[in-house]
C-alpha positions as CSV (number, residue, x, y, z in Angstrom):
1,M,-3.4,-8.3,13.7
2,S,-2.2,-4.9,11.9
3,Y,-2.4,-4.3,8.2
4,Q,1.5,-4.4,8.3
5,D,1.3,-8.1,9.3
6,C,-1.2,-9.0,6.8
7,L,0.9,-7.5,4.0
8,D,4.3,-8.7,5.0
9,G,4.4,-11.4,2.4
10,L,3.3,-9.4,-0.6
11,D,5.4,-7.6,-3.0
12,E,5.1,-4.1,-4.4
13,E,3.1,-5.3,-7.6
14,Q,0.6,-7.1,-5.3
15,L,0.3,-4.2,-3.1
16,I,-0.8,-2.0,-6.2
17,H,-3.3,-4.5,-7.4
18,I,-4.8,-4.5,-4.0
19,V,-5.0,-0.8,-3.9
20,D,-6.6,-0.7,-7.4
21,A,-9.3,-3.4,-6.4
22,L,-10.1,-1.6,-3.2
23,L,-10.5,1.8,-5.1
24,D,-12.5,0.2,-7.8
25,T,-14.9,-1.6,-5.3
26,A,-15.1,1.9,-3.3
27,R,-16.4,3.5,-6.5
28,R,-18.9,0.6,-7.2
29,S,-20.2,0.8,-3.5
30,E,-20.6,4.7,-4.0
31,Q,-22.7,4.2,-7.0
32,Y,-25.0,1.9,-5.1
33,G,-25.4,4.4,-2.3
34,M,-23.2,2.5,0.4
35,L,-21.2,5.4,1.2
36,M,-19.8,4.0,4.5
37,D,-18.5,0.9,2.9
38,A,-16.9,3.0,0.2
39,Q,-15.2,5.2,2.9
40,K,-13.9,2.2,4.4
41,K,-12.4,0.8,1.4
42,R,-11.0,4.2,0.5
43,I,-9.2,4.2,4.1
44,T,-7.8,0.6,3.7
45,A,-6.5,1.6,0.3
46,Q,-4.8,4.7,1.8
47,K,-3.2,2.6,4.7
48,V,-1.9,0.0,2.0
49,Q,-0.5,3.0,-0.1
50,E,1.3,4.2,3.2
51,I,2.8,0.8,3.9
52,K,4.1,0.4,0.1
53,H,5.7,4.0,0.3
54,K,7.4,3.0,3.8
55,R,8.8,-0.1,2.0
56,E,10.1,1.9,-1.0
57,M,11.8,4.6,1.2
58,A,13.3,1.6,3.3
59,W,14.5,-0.2,0.1
60,M,16.0,3.2,-1.2
61,K,17.8,3.9,2.0
62,A,19.3,0.5,2.0
63,L,20.4,1.0,-1.7
64,L,21.9,4.3,-1.0
65,G,23.7,3.1,2.1
66,R,25.2,0.3,0.2
67,G,26.4,2.5,-2.4
68,K,28.3,4.7,0.1
69,E,30.1,1.7,1.7
70,E,31.2,0.4,-1.7
71,T,32.6,3.9,-2.8
72,A,34.3,4.5,0.5
């Protein structure tokens, strides 16, 4: 199962909370010397951010495309 499949039912605000939580726990893991765990959490947070960005881009394209149709 991919990250995309797991995150399909979540809205943008929930994705932001997931990213924040992952980065926060990564900082704590680093403080406790768990460097590999911290790195995994940062990578996962980055992937979630990429998915969020792709969704926003698709949403903007849909809105811009809809605006063109209405003005034509």
